ChimeraX commands (.cxc) that place a marker at each C-alpha (Angstrom):
marker #1 position -8.60,-44.60,99.10 radius 0.5
marker #1 position -12.04,-45.88,99.97 radius 0.5
marker #1 position -14.66,-44.55,97.71 radius 0.5
marker #1 position -17.20,-44.29,100.47 radius 0.5
marker #1 position -14.97,-42.10,102.57 radius 0.5
marker #1 position -16.08,-38.49,101.97 radius 0.5
marker #1 position -14.56,-35.32,103.06 radius 0.5
marker #1 position -16.17,-34.34,106.40 radius 0.5
marker #1 position -14.51,-30.92,107.08 radius 0.5
marker #1 position -15.99,-27.40,106.52 radius 0.5
marker #1 position -19.64,-28.41,105.98 radius 0.5
marker #1 position -22.70,-26.65,107.20 radius 0.5
marker #1 position -24.00,-28.35,109.27 radius 0.5
marker #1 position -20.73,-30.10,110.58 radius 0.5
marker #1 position -20.22,-33.75,110.18 radius 0.5
marker #1 position -22.28,-35.85,112.61 radius 0.5
marker #1 position -20.84,-38.57,114.90 radius 0.5
marker #1 position -22.55,-41.31,112.69 radius 0.5
marker #1 position -20.74,-39.81,109.55 radius 0.5
marker #1 position -17.40,-39.87,111.28 radius 0.5
marker #1 position -17.91,-43.42,112.51 radius 0.5
marker #1 position -19.03,-44.55,109.00 radius 0.5
marker #1 position -15.81,-43.18,107.62 radius 0.5
marker #1 position -13.80,-44.99,110.42 radius 0.5
marker #1 position -15.53,-48.24,109.54 radius 0.5
marker #1 position -14.70,-47.92,105.93 radius 0.5
marker #1 position -11.17,-47.10,106.81 radius 0.5
marker #1 position -10.75,-50.10,109.17 radius 0.5
marker #1 position -12.37,-52.35,106.45 radius 0.5
marker #1 position -9.90,-51.16,103.95 radius 0.5
marker #1 position -6.76,-51.62,106.02 radius 0.5
marker #1 position -7.82,-54.89,107.48 radius 0.5
marker #1 position -8.92,-56.39,104.32 radius 0.5
marker #1 position -12.09,-57.58,105.65 radius 0.5
marker #1 position -15.67,-56.43,105.53 radius 0.5
marker #1 position -16.59,-58.31,108.58 radius 0.5
marker #1 position -14.10,-59.64,111.18 radius 0.5
marker #1 position -14.08,-63.11,112.56 radius 0.5
marker #1 position -15.31,-63.62,116.07 radius 0.5
marker #1 position -11.82,-63.75,117.34 radius 0.5
marker #1 position -10.90,-60.34,115.77 radius 0.5
marker #1 position -14.32,-58.60,116.37 radius 0.5
marker #1 position -13.21,-56.83,119.46 radius 0.5
marker #1 position -9.99,-55.46,117.94 radius 0.5
marker #1 position -11.92,-54.44,114.78 radius 0.5
marker #1 position -14.48,-52.53,116.86 radius 0.5
marker #1 position -11.80,-50.96,119.14 radius 0.5
marker #1 position -10.02,-49.71,116.09 radius 0.5
marker #1 position -13.15,-48.16,114.62 radius 0.5
marker #1 position -13.79,-46.40,118.02 radius 0.5
marker #1 position -10.22,-45.08,118.26 radius 0.5
marker #1 position -10.15,-43.83,114.65 radius 0.5
marker #1 position -13.59,-42.22,115.03 radius 0.5
marker #1 position -12.52,-40.44,118.09 radius 0.5
marker #1 position -9.25,-39.27,116.55 radius 0.5
marker #1 position -11.05,-38.22,113.45 radius 0.5
marker #1 position -13.67,-36.14,115.52 radius 0.5
marker #1 position -10.79,-34.51,117.40 radius 0.5
marker #1 position -9.06,-33.55,114.16 radius 0.5
marker #1 position -12.26,-32.12,112.61 radius 0.5
marker #1 position -12.97,-30.07,115.58 radius 0.5
marker #1 position -9.46,-28.61,115.77 radius 0.5
marker #1 position -9.15,-27.76,112.01 radius 0.5
marker #1 position -9.62,-24.13,111.02 radius 0.5
marker #1 position -10.22,-22.49,107.75 radius 0.5
marker #1 position -11.00,-19.03,106.35 radius 0.5
marker #1 position -13.03,-20.62,103.40 radius 0.5
marker #1 position -16.82,-20.38,103.64 radius 0.5
marker #1 position -18.50,-23.64,104.72 radius 0.5
marker #1 position -19.76,-25.85,101.90 radius 0.5
marker #1 position -23.34,-26.77,101.46 radius 0.5
marker #1 position -23.96,-30.53,101.57 radius 0.5
marker #1 position -26.83,-30.55,99.02 radius 0.5
marker #1 position -24.78,-28.34,96.55 radius 0.5
marker #1 position -21.78,-30.63,96.90 radius 0.5
marker #1 position -23.95,-33.73,96.54 radius 0.5
marker #1 position -25.50,-32.25,93.28 radius 0.5
marker #1 position -21.94,-31.49,91.88 radius 0.5
marker #1 position -20.88,-35.05,92.74 radius 0.5
marker #1 position -23.95,-36.48,90.90 radius 0.5
marker #1 position -23.21,-34.32,87.94 radius 0.5
marker #1 position -19.58,-35.49,87.79 radius 0.5
marker #1 position -20.70,-39.10,88.04 radius 0.5
marker #1 position -23.27,-38.69,85.23 radius 0.5
marker #1 position -20.68,-37.00,83.01 radius 0.5
marker #1 position -18.17,-39.78,83.75 radius 0.5
marker #1 position -20.53,-42.81,83.19 radius 0.5
marker #1 position -22.91,-41.50,80.50 radius 0.5
marker #1 position -20.45,-41.00,77.70 radius 0.5
marker link #1:1,2 radius 0.2
marker link #1:2,3 radius 0.2
marker link #1:3,4 radius 0.2
marker link #1:4,5 radius 0.2
marker link #1:5,6 radius 0.2
marker link #1:6,7 radius 0.2
marker link #1:7,8 radius 0.2
marker link #1:8,9 radius 0.2
marker link #1:9,10 radius 0.2
marker link #1:10,11 radius 0.2
marker link #1:11,12 radius 0.2
marker link #1:12,13 radius 0.2
marker link #1:13,14 radius 0.2
marker link #1:14,15 radius 0.2
marker link #1:15,16 radius 0.2
marker link #1:16,17 radius 0.2
marker link #1:17,18 radius 0.2
marker link #1:18,19 radius 0.2
marker link #1:19,20 radius 0.2
marker link #1:20,21 radius 0.2
marker link #1:21,22 radius 0.2
marker link #1:22,23 radius 0.2
marker link #1:23,24 radius 0.2
marker link #1:24,25 radius 0.2
marker link #1:25,26 radius 0.2
marker link #1:26,27 radius 0.2
marker link #1:27,28 radius 0.2
marker link #1:28,29 radius 0.2
marker link #1:29,30 radius 0.2
marker link #1:30,31 radius 0.2
marker link #1:31,32 radius 0.2
marker link #1:32,33 radius 0.2
marker link #1:33,34 radius 0.2
marker link #1:34,35 radius 0.2
marker link #1:35,36 radius 0.2
marker link #1:36,37 radius 0.2
marker link #1:37,38 radius 0.2
marker link #1:38,39 radius 0.2
marker link #1:39,40 radius 0.2
marker link #1:40,41 radius 0.2
marker link #1:41,42 radius 0.2
marker link #1:42,43 radius 0.2
marker link #1:43,44 radius 0.2
marker link #1:44,45 radius 0.2
marker link #1:45,46 radius 0.2
marker link #1:46,47 radius 0.2
marker link #1:47,48 radius 0.2
marker link #1:48,49 radius 0.2
marker link #1:49,50 radius 0.2
marker link #1:50,51 radius 0.2
marker link #1:51,52 radius 0.2
marker link #1:52,53 radius 0.2
marker link #1:53,54 radius 0.2
marker link #1:54,55 radius 0.2
marker link #1:55,56 radius 0.2
marker link #1:56,57 radius 0.2
marker link #1:57,58 radius 0.2
marker link #1:58,59 radius 0.2
marker link #1:59,60 radius 0.2
marker link #1:60,61 radius 0.2
marker link #1:61,62 radius 0.2
marker link #1:62,63 radius 0.2
marker link #1:63,64 radius 0.2
marker link #1:64,65 radius 0.2
marker link #1:65,66 radius 0.2
marker link #1:66,67 radius 0.2
marker link #1:67,68 radius 0.2
marker link #1:68,69 radius 0.2
marker link #1:69,70 radius 0.2
marker link #1:70,71 radius 0.2
marker link #1:71,72 radius 0.2
marker link #1:72,73 radius 0.2
marker link #1:73,74 radius 0.2
marker link #1:74,75 radius 0.2
marker link #1:75,76 radius 0.2
marker link #1:76,77 radius 0.2
marker link #1:77,78 radius 0.2
marker link #1:78,79 radius 0.2
marker link #1:79,80 radius 0.2
marker link #1:80,81 radius 0.2
marker link #1:81,82 radius 0.2
marker link #1:82,83 radius 0.2
marker link #1:83,84 radius 0.2
marker link #1:84,85 radius 0.2
marker link #1:85,86 radius 0.2
marker link #1:86,87 radius 0.2
marker link #1:87,88 radius 0.2
marker link #1:88,89 radius 0.2
view
Protein backbone atom coordinates (compact mmCIF):
# COMPACT_ATOMS: atom_id res chain seq x y z
CA UNK A 1 0.00 0.00 0.00
CA UNK A 2 1.24 3.46 -0.78
CA UNK A 3 2.15 5.40 2.32
CA UNK A 4 0.74 8.62 0.88
CA UNK A 5 -2.74 7.24 0.32
CA UNK A 6 -4.80 8.19 3.34
CA UNK A 7 -8.31 7.10 4.29
CA UNK A 8 -10.73 9.64 2.83
CA UNK A 9 -14.06 8.36 4.11
CA UNK A 10 -16.03 9.67 7.09
CA UNK A 11 -14.24 12.95 7.65
CA UNK A 12 -15.69 16.33 8.41
CA UNK A 13 -15.33 18.17 6.08
CA UNK A 14 -15.55 15.47 3.39
CA UNK A 15 -12.61 14.69 1.11
CA UNK A 16 -12.02 17.25 -1.61
CA UNK A 17 -11.59 16.50 -5.29
CA UNK A 18 -7.89 17.37 -4.95
CA UNK A 19 -7.41 14.82 -2.15
CA UNK A 20 -9.15 12.13 -4.18
CA UNK A 21 -7.07 12.96 -7.25
CA UNK A 22 -3.84 12.88 -5.21
CA UNK A 23 -4.73 9.41 -3.93
CA UNK A 24 -5.50 8.27 -7.49
CA UNK A 25 -2.14 9.63 -8.66
CA UNK A 26 -0.30 7.72 -5.92
CA UNK A 27 -2.20 4.55 -6.81
CA UNK A 28 -1.38 4.84 -10.52
CA UNK A 29 2.28 5.55 -9.72
CA UNK A 30 2.40 2.46 -7.53
CA UNK A 31 0.81 0.02 -9.96
CA UNK A 32 2.62 1.42 -13.02
CA UNK A 33 5.97 1.39 -11.26
CA UNK A 34 6.81 4.85 -12.48
CA UNK A 35 6.68 8.25 -10.92
CA UNK A 36 6.47 10.05 -14.24
CA UNK A 37 5.37 8.32 -17.44
CA UNK A 38 7.21 8.55 -20.72
CA UNK A 39 5.70 10.82 -23.37
CA UNK A 40 4.20 7.83 -25.16
CA UNK A 41 2.45 6.63 -21.98
CA UNK A 42 1.44 10.02 -20.61
CA UNK A 43 -2.10 9.96 -22.05
CA UNK A 44 -2.81 6.49 -20.63
CA UNK A 45 -1.32 7.50 -17.26
CA UNK A 46 -3.48 10.65 -17.05
CA UNK A 47 -6.60 8.78 -18.21
CA UNK A 48 -6.06 6.17 -15.50
CA UNK A 49 -5.75 8.90 -12.86
CA UNK A 50 -9.00 10.51 -14.01
CA UNK A 51 -10.88 7.20 -14.10
CA UNK A 52 -9.65 6.11 -10.68
CA UNK A 53 -10.42 9.52 -9.16
CA UNK A 54 -13.95 9.39 -10.60
CA UNK A 55 -14.53 5.86 -9.32
CA UNK A 56 -13.12 6.79 -5.90
CA UNK A 57 -15.32 9.87 -5.68
CA UNK A 58 -18.37 7.79 -6.59
CA UNK A 59 -17.45 5.21 -3.96
CA UNK A 60 -16.91 7.82 -1.24
CA UNK A 61 -20.23 9.51 -1.98
CA UNK A 62 -22.13 6.23 -1.85
CA UNK A 63 -20.63 4.85 1.38
CA UNK A 64 -22.69 5.13 4.55
CA UNK A 65 -21.80 4.78 8.22
CA UNK A 66 -23.35 5.24 11.63
CA UNK A 67 -20.01 6.25 13.13
CA UNK A 68 -19.47 9.92 13.87
CA UNK A 69 -17.33 11.80 11.36
CA UNK A 70 -13.65 12.03 12.25
CA UNK A 71 -11.94 15.35 12.76
CA UNK A 72 -9.03 15.86 10.36
CA UNK A 73 -6.90 17.79 12.83
CA UNK A 74 -7.40 15.24 15.60
CA UNK A 75 -6.52 12.37 13.25
CA UNK A 76 -3.43 14.26 12.03
CA UNK A 77 -2.31 14.80 15.65
CA UNK A 78 -2.80 11.08 16.41
CA UNK A 79 -0.76 10.11 13.35
CA UNK A 80 2.01 12.52 14.34
CA UNK A 81 2.09 11.06 17.86
CA UNK A 82 2.26 7.51 16.45
CA UNK A 83 5.13 8.54 14.18
CA UNK A 84 7.05 10.14 17.01
CA UNK A 85 6.56 7.09 19.20
CA UNK A 86 7.68 4.86 16.37
CA UNK A 87 10.81 6.76 15.35
CA UNK A 88 11.93 8.31 18.65
CA UNK A 89 12.77 5.18 20.58
